[in-house]
N, C-alpha and C positions, 0 to 999 in steps of 0.2 A: 611219519605215522606208521605204526605197526599194523600188519595185516592180521585180522583175526582168523583163526581156524574155523572150519564148519561147525565144530562142536561149540565154540564160544559164541557163534552167531545164532545158534539154535534158540528159538523162542520158547519151546516147550519140550519136555522129555519125549523121546520116541520109544515106541515099543514094537518089537518084531511080532506082529499079529497078522495072520492070514484072514483078512476081512474081504468079503465079496464086493467087487466094484463092477457096476454096469455103466459104461460110458454111452452117451447118447449124442449122435452127430446130426448136424443140420440137414444132411441128405437122407435122414431116416435110418441110417445105419446104427448099429449097436455092437459093442464089444464087451465081453465079460472077462474079467481077470480077477486076481486077488492082490491085496496089498502085500508088500514085503515088510514095510514099516509104516507106522501110523503115529501121529501125534495130535495134540489139540489144534495145531495150526496147519497141518497138511498130511499128505500121504506120499508114499513112494511105491510105484508099480513098475513092473517089467513087461514089455510087449515085444512082439516080433519086430526086428529092425526095419523091415520093409514097409511097415505101416506108416502112413503119413498122419501124424497126430497134430492137431491144431494147438496153438498156444493157450486158447481159452476153451475150457472143457465143462460140460455139464455131466454129472454122474450121480449114481445112487449108491450109497454104502449100506450094506445089510449086515448088522451086527447080530450074530446068533445068540440064542439063549445062554449058551455056555460062557459067553463073554459078559452079557448084561446081568446074569443071575436071576432074571425074571421072564422077560419075553423078548421075542425078536424085535429089534429096533431098526427102523429105516431112517436114513437121513439123505435128503436130496441136496446136492451141493453144486456150487459153481466155483471154478478155480482156474488158476493160471499156472502154466508150466514155468518154473523158476530155474530148473536145471535139467539137462539131458546128459545121460552117460551112455556113450556108445560102446557096445561089446560085440564080440563076434556072433553070438547067438541071440542076444537080447538087447533092447534099448531100455534103459532105466529113465523114468520120469519122476522128478520131484515136483509135486503139485501143491501149491499153497491154496488152502481153502479161503475163498473171499466171502462166500455167503453159504448158509446152510439152513435147512428147515427140517425138523423132525416130523415124520409122517406117522399117522395112526396105523396100527396093525390090527387085523382081526375084526 
């Protein structure tokens, strides 16, 4: 059986968009970062390598007006880390979105 490349396994096209992400942790902690890539099925973010990121995450995506062409859009999501990429300065996390809910703004 042939092994598929990451591009062939991709479920949806990805876009290099900096979208604000707020991670919420069970201990009450919070981390704010931006996406490096985003698609309909998940996001990719980079964090400091010394952070202990759990496999299951809850987070809020904030899409600005410049992206939505109308109003700021908030989406509360739950996801699971499907890949970790270790680097010298940053840890990359590919997160598959398992659930999401759009929230009202204004």
